[in-house]
SEKE-305425 format. One record per residue: residue in one letter; x, y, z of N, C-alpha, C in turn. Coordinates in steps of 0.1 Angstrom, whole numbers, padded with zeros to 4 digits, always signed. Each point is the difference from the previous one (the first is absolute). Layout:
// residues N
AXYZXYZXYZ ...
This chain:
// residues 159
M-0323-0017-0260+0013+0003+0004+0000+0009+0012 A+0008-0005+0010+0000+0007+0013+0008+0012+0000 V-0004+0011+0006+0007+0012+0001+0009+0000+0013 V+0012+0002-0002+0009+0000+0012+0002+0015+0004 N-0004+0002+0013+0002+0013+0006+0015+0002+0004 P+0005+0012-0001+0014+0003+0005+0000-0001+0015 P+0011-0003+0006+0001-0001+0014-0002+0014+0006 P-0007+0001+0012-0002+0013+0006+0013+0007+0004 K+0000+0013+0000+0012+0008+0003+0002-0001+0015 T+0013-0002+0004+0003-0001+0014+0009+0011+0004 P+0003+0003+0013+0009+0011+0004+0014-0001-0006 T+0004-0012-0004+0014-0001-0005+0001+0004-0014 A-0011+0003-0006+0000+0005-0014+0004+0014-0002 K+0005+0007+0011+0003+0014+0000+0013+0002-0009 V+0002+0012-0003+0012+0004-0008+0012-0003+0007 G+0010-0006-0006+0013-0003+0006+0001-0012+0008 R-0011-0008+0001+0000-0012+0008-0002-0012-0010 Q+0003-0011+0004-0001-0012-0007-0015-0003-0003 P-0004-0004-0012-0014-0002-0003-0005-0011+0009 A-0013+0000+0003-0007-0009+0009+0001-0014-0005 R+0003-0009+0008+0001-0015-0003-0013-0006+0004 R-0006-0008-0008-0012-0007+0003+0003-0013+0008 N-0006-0002+0012+0001-0012+0008-0013-0007+0000 L+0000-0013+0002-0013-0007+0001-0006+0002+0013 H+0007+0001+0011-0006+0001+0013+0000+0015+0004 P-0011+0005+0006-0001+0014+0004+0011+0004+0010 V+0004-0009+0009+0010+0003+0010+0013+0002-0007 N+0004-0008-0010+0012+0002-0007+0000+0013-0007 Q-0011+0004-0006-0001+0013-0007+0002+0011+0009 L-0007+0000+0012+0001+0010+0010+0014+0001+0005 H+0007-0011+0002+0013+0000+0005+0010+0006-0010 F-0003-0003-0013+0009+0006-0011-0003+0015-0001 D-0013+0004+0000-0003+0014-0001+0005+0009+0010 E+0001-0005+0013+0005+0008+0011+0015+0000+0002 A+0007-0008-0008+0015-0002+0001+0007+0013-0006 T+0010+0004+0008+0008+0011-0006+0010-0006-0009 L+0008+0009-0007+0010-0005-0009+0010-0008+0007 G+0005+0005+0012+0010-0008+0008-0005-0013+0004 E-0013-0001+0004-0005-0013+0004-0001-0010-0012 R-0004+0005-0011-0001-0009-0012+0014-0004-0004 M+0010+0009+0001+0014-0004-0003+0005-0010+0010 A-0003+0001+0013+0004-0009+0010-0006-0014-0003 D-0013+0000-0004-0006-0013-0004+0007-0007-0012 R+0004+0008-0010+0007-0005-0011+0014-0005+0003 V+0007+0008+0008+0014-0004+0003+0000-0013+0009 A-0009+0000+0010-0002-0012+0008-0004-0012-0008 G-0008+0002-0010-0004-0011-0008+0011-0005-0009 A+0009+0009-0004+0012-0004-0008+0011-0006+0008 I+0002+0005+0012+0011-0005+0009-0003-0015+0004 G-0013-0002+0002-0004-0013+0005-0002-0011-0010 T+0008+0001-0011-0002-0010-0011+0013-0008-0003 W-0002-0011-0005+0012-0008-0004+0008+0007-0011 R-0007+0007-0009+0007+0007-0010+0011+0010+0006 F-0005+0007+0010+0009+0010+0006+0012-0007+0006 L-0003-0011+0008+0011-0007+0006+0010-0006-0010 I-0005-0005-0011+0009-0006-0010+0008+0011-0007 L-0006+0011-0003+0007+0011-0006+0010+0006+0009 Q-0003+0001+0013+0010+0006+0009+0011-0010+0002 G-0003-0013+0000+0011-0010+0001+0009+0000-0012 I-0005+0002-0012+0008+0001-0012+0008+0013+0001 F-0005+0011+0004+0007+0012+0002+0012-0002+0009 I-0002-0006+0011+0011-0003+0010+0011-0008-0006 I-0004-0011-0007+0010-0009-0006+0008+0008-0010 I-0006+0008-0009+0007+0008-0010+0009+0010+0007 W-0005+0007+0011+0008+0009+0008+0013-0007+0005 V-0002-0011+0006+0012-0007+0006+0009-0005-0011 I-0005-0005-0011+0009-0005-0011+0008+0012-0005 L-0007+0011-0003+0007+0011-0006+0010+0006+0009 N-0003+0002+0013+0009+0006+0010+0010-0009+0006 G-0003-0013+0000+0009-0009+0007+0010-0007-0009 F-0005-0003-0012+0009-0009-0009+0003+0007-0013 W-0010+0005-0007+0002+0004-0014+0008+0013-0001 L-0004+0010+0007+0006+0013-0001+0011+0001+0011 T+0011-0006-0003+0010-0001+0011+0007+0014+0002 H+0001+0008-0011+0006+0013+0001-0009+0012+0001 R-0013-0002-0003-0009+0011-0001-0012-0002+0010 R+0002-0005+0011-0010-0003+0010-0006+0013+0006 W-0013+0002+0000-0006+0011+0006-0005-0003+0014 D+0000-0013+0004-0004-0004+0013+0007-0013+0004 P+0013+0002+0004+0008-0013+0003-0006-0007+0012 F+0004-0013+0001-0004-0008+0012+0004+0007+0013 P-0009+0001+0009-0012-0006+0004-0013+0007-0005 F+0001+0006-0011-0012+0006-0007-0008+0009+0009 I+0007+0011+0005-0006+0009+0009-0011+0009-0007 L+0002+0003-0013-0011+0007-0007-0012-0008-0002 L+0001-0013-0003-0011-0009-0001-0007-0001+0013 N+0007-0001+0011-0006+0000+0013-0007+0012+0003 L+0005+0012-0004-0007+0012+0002-0013+0001-0008 C+0000-0005-0012-0012-0001-0008-0011-0009+0007 F+0004-0011+0005-0009-0009+0008-0006+0007+0012 S+0009+0008+0007-0005+0007+0012-0010+0010-0004 V+0002+0008-0010-0009+0010-0005-0013-0007-0004 Q+0001-0011-0008-0012-0007-0004-0008-0005+0012 A+0007-0006+0010-0007-0004+0012-0006+0011+0008 A+0006+0012+0000-0005+0011+0008-0013+0005-0006 Y-0002-0001-0013-0012+0004-0007-0010-0011-0001 T+0004-0013-0001-0009-0011-0002-0008-0002+0012 G+0006+0001+0012-0008-0003+0012-0012+0009+0002 P+0002+0014-0001-0011+0009+0001-0011-0002-0011 V+0005-0003-0012-0009-0001-0011-0009-0013+0002 L+0006-0010+0005-0007-0013+0003-0010+0003+0011 L+0004+0008+0010-0009+0003+0011-0012+0008-0005 L+0003+0010-0009-0011+0008-0005-0010-0009-0008 A+0005-0009-0008-0008-0009-0008-0008-0009+0009 G+0006-0005+0011-0007-0008+0009-0011+0007+0008 N+0003+0013+0003-0011+0008+0007-0012+0002-0010 R+0003+0002-0012-0010+0002-0010-0008-0013-0002 A+0007-0011+0000-0007-0013-0001-0009-0002+0012 A+0005+0003+0012-0009-0001+0012-0012+0009-0001 Q+0002+0012-0005-0011+0010-0002-0010-0006-0010 Q+0005-0006-0010-0009-0006-0010-0008-0012+0006 D+0007-0007+0008-0007-0012+0007-0011+0006+0009 R+0003+0010+0007-0011+0006+0009-0011+0005-0008 L+0002+0007-0011-0011+0005-0009-0008-0012-0005 R+0007-0011-0004-0006-0011-0006-0009-0007+0011 L+0005+0000+0012-0007-0006+0011-0013+0008+0003 E+0001+0013+0000-0011+0009+0003-0011-0002-0011 H+0005-0001-0013-0009-0002-0011-0007-0013+0001 T+0007-0011+0003-0005-0013+0002-0011+0000+0011 A+0003+0006+0011-0009+0001+0011-0013+0007-0004 A+0001+0011-0007-0012+0007-0005-0008-0008-0010 V+0007-0007-0009-0007-0009-0009-0007-0011+0007 E+0007-0006+0010-0006-0011+0008-0012+0005+0008 E+0000+0012+0006-0011+0005+0007-0012+0002-0009 A+0003+0005-0012-0011+0002-0010-0006-0013-0004 A+0009-0010-0002-0005-0014-0004-0008-0006+0011 I+0003+0002+0013-0007-0005+0011-0014+0007+0000 A+0000+0013-0002-0013+0007+0000-0009-0005-0011 V+0005-0002-0012-0008-0006-0011-0005-0014+0003 T+0009-0008+0006-0003-0014+0004-0012+0000+0010 L+0001+0009+0010-0011+0001+0010-0013+0004-0006 E+0001+0010-0010-0012+0004-0007-0006-0011-0008 I+0008-0008-0006-0004-0012-0008-0007-0010+0010 L+0006-0002+0011-0005-0010+0010-0014+0005+0005 K-0001+0013+0002-0013+0006+0004-0011-0002-0011 E+0004+0002-0012-0009-0002-0011-0004-0015-0002 I+0010-0009+0002-0003-0014+0000-0010-0003+0011 E+0002+0005+0012-0009-0002+0011-0014+0005-0003 R-0001+0012-0006-0013+0005-0004-0007-0009-0010 N+0008-0004-0010-0005-0009-0010-0005-0013+0006 T+0008-0005+0009-0004-0013+0007-0013+0002+0007 E-0002+0011+0008-0012+0002+0007-0012+0001-0010 C+0002+0007-0011-0011+0001-0010-0003-0014-0006 T+0011-0008-0003-0002-0013-0005-0008-0009+0010 L+0003+0001+0013-0007-0008+0010-0014+0005+0001 K-0003+0013-0001-0014+0005+0000-0008-0006-0012 V+0007+0000-0012-0007-0005-0012-0002-0015+0002 A+0009-0007+0005-0001-0015+0002-0011-0002+0010 E-0001+0008+0011-0011-0002+0010-0014+0003-0006 H+0000+0010-0009-0013+0004-0007-0004-0011-0009 V+0010-0006-0007-0003-0011-0009-0005-0012+0008 K+0006-0003+0011-0004-0011+0008-0015+0002+0005 R-0003+0012+0005-0014+0002+0004-0010-0001-0011 R+0004+0004-0012-0009-0001-0011-0002-0014-0004 R+0010-0009+0001-0002-0014-0003-0009-0007+0010 K+0001+0004+0012-0008-0007+0011-0014+0004-0001 K-0004+0012-0005-0014+0004-0001-0007-0009-0010 P-0012-0005+0004-0007-0008-0010-0006+0009-0011 A+0000-0005-0012-0005+0008-0011-0015+0000-0002 
């Protein structure tokens, strides 16, 4: 039965912070470990805003708002046509959505740069290993040729 070791402690396991999340790729783990609370929130908000679920829910909210204010509540309207309060809500949403999306985009670009640096380092290490293997193959080939030459000479000698 295999013993499973607990994941190593990371800087995010400090008191008052979200527990460390395990990622499969070291760049993703580094990116998560170095993120501040605001950066993680920006990533989550940007991830939620850019979904069909968000668009559908917002569309349903708008339809309900228009129905309640335009048709159904004829005497108790809190935002009569042209729906200035709804427009204000959209303006506030847009004012915060733009910078949040920019923050998340900047973090994605930073993660891409980290991933590229990591890939380059791994590739350089792979090239070094490949060159070492090629040198070893060349040494083995030289030894094999020497052995073949020795065997040839031994066969040519009369017994």
